[in-house]
N, C-alpha and C positions, 0 to 999 in steps of 0.2 A: 343232749340235744333238747331243745325247747320246742314243743309243738304248739300250733295255734289251737284255738278252741275248735275250729272247723275241722282240723285234722284229727283232734281227739274224738269228735263226734263220728267221723268216718271210721276210725279205729273201733270205737264201741260198736258201730253197726257191723263191721266186719267180724268182730268177735262173737256177737249175738248170732249172726248168720251162721258161723261155724258151729255154734252150740246147737242151733236147730238142725242143721245138716247132720251132725254127729248123732243126734237123738233119732232122727229118721233113718240114717244109714243102718244103725245097729238095733232098730225097732225097740228102743228103750221106752219102757212104761214107768209111770209114777212109782209103782211098787219096786221096780228094779233100782231106783235111786235110794230107796230105803234100805235095800238089802246088800247091794254090791259095792264094796270099798272101791274097787277099780273105777267104776263109773262115778262114784262121789269124788274121787280125787280129780278126775278129768274135768267134771262139771265145776267143781269148786274152783279150779284153776282158771278156767274161762271166765267165770264170774268175777274172780279177783282181778283179771285183766280189765274187764268192763268197768268194775268199780274203781280201779286206780285211774282210768282215764277220766271218769266222772269226778273224782275227787280233785284232779288237777285243773279242771275247767274253771275259767275265771268267774268270780262273783258276778260280774256285769253280765256275762253271757247267761248265767244261771237265772239272773233276775229277768232277762228278756225272754226266757223260755220256761216259764214256771209249769207248763204242762208235763214236763219231764220230772220225776221224782229223784232229783240229783242226790239229795241227802240220804234217801233210802238205798239207792244204788251203791253209794260209797260206804254207807253204813254196813251193808251186807258184806262188802269186801273186808272192812275192818274186823267184822265178827268171824268171817271165815279164816282170816289170817291169825288173829290174835286169840281166838276162843274155838278153834277147830274141834276139839274134843267134845264140846258141848252143842255141836250144830244140830239144829232142828232140821232133819232131812226131809220131813213132811212139808215144812215150809218152803225149803229149797226146791222140792219137786213142784210145788204149786208155782213158784217163781218161773221155773223153767217152762212149764206148760201153759201157764195162764198169762204171765206178765211179760216174758221175753218177746212173744209174738207182737204185743202191743208196742213194746219199747222199740222194736225194729221199725214198725210203721212210723212212730214218732221221730226216730233218728233219720229215716229216709226223707221225711218231710224237711228236716233241717239241712240235709245235705243238697237238696235240690236247689 
């Protein structure tokens, strides 16, 4: 099934919201992401989903929305999928706590 760019943005927003809700529900701290493999697996899977949608968005849409770091988002997905063993969990924790909330706001602006 082929999704539109707008549908992909909505999916990204939904996945990002799920990630934030998961972190809140289980009171996950940055330190927990560094230590617990179960948390790492769940978080990385959600980030993969977000990155896959970002990767598939059209070049034209990406050019019209440069405020979103499309290449960074899809690049993270590629690193998580293809180089999981060498994942920098400190960086991932920073993304979860610092960048995902900003991304949610940016995506919600696009969905409006």
